[in-house]
C-alpha positions as CSV (number, residue, x, y, z in Angstrom):
1,X,29.0,25.7,6.2
2,X,27.7,22.6,8.4
3,X,30.0,20.1,9.2
4,X,29.0,16.6,7.9
5,X,27.9,14.0,10.5
6,X,27.1,10.5,9.7
7,X,23.4,9.4,9.9
8,X,24.2,6.9,12.8
9,X,25.5,9.8,15.0
10,X,22.7,12.2,14.4
11,X,20.2,13.0,17.1
12,X,16.6,11.3,16.8
13,X,15.0,15.0,16.0
14,X,17.6,15.5,13.0
15,X,17.2,11.8,11.7
16,X,13.4,12.5,11.4
17,X,13.9,15.7,9.8
18,X,16.4,14.0,7.1
19,X,13.7,11.0,6.8
20,X,10.8,13.4,6.1
21,X,12.7,15.4,3.6
22,X,13.6,12.3,1.5
23,X,10.1,11.0,1.7
24,X,7.9,11.6,-1.4
25,X,4.2,10.6,-2.4
26,X,3.4,8.0,-4.8
27,X,1.1,10.4,-6.6
28,X,-1.6,8.6,-8.7
29,X,0.2,5.3,-8.6
30,X,-1.0,3.0,-5.8
31,X,2.0,1.1,-4.0
32,X,-0.2,-2.0,-3.3
33,X,0.9,-5.2,-5.1
34,X,-2.0,-6.4,-7.6
35,X,-2.4,-9.9,-9.1
36,X,-5.2,-11.3,-11.2
37,X,-8.0,-13.1,-9.3
38,X,-7.6,-16.7,-9.3
39,X,-10.6,-18.4,-11.0
40,X,-10.4,-21.8,-9.1
41,X,-10.6,-20.2,-5.6
42,X,-13.9,-20.2,-3.9
43,X,-15.6,-17.0,-3.9
44,X,-18.3,-16.3,-1.3
45,X,-19.7,-13.4,-3.3
46,X,-20.0,-15.5,-6.6
47,X,-21.5,-18.3,-4.7
48,X,-24.4,-16.1,-3.3
49,X,-25.2,-14.9,-6.9
50,X,-27.5,-17.8,-7.6
51,X,-29.9,-16.4,-5.2
52,X,-30.2,-13.2,-7.1
53,X,-30.8,-15.1,-10.2
54,X,-33.4,-17.3,-8.9
55,X,-35.3,-14.0,-7.4
56,X,-35.2,-12.5,-10.9
57,X,-36.9,-15.4,-12.4
């Protein structure tokens, strides 16, 4: 049986091993925070759409 050693006193290698063991993947979920697009903000892409409309006519 191994002796219990506090995390602070562990070696750098051992801390890395324990940290890697505790990490998991997000799976299908993206951890990026999402928010709705603000309709009042200037959008460069939308501003160029008038050129496409004029070319189609």
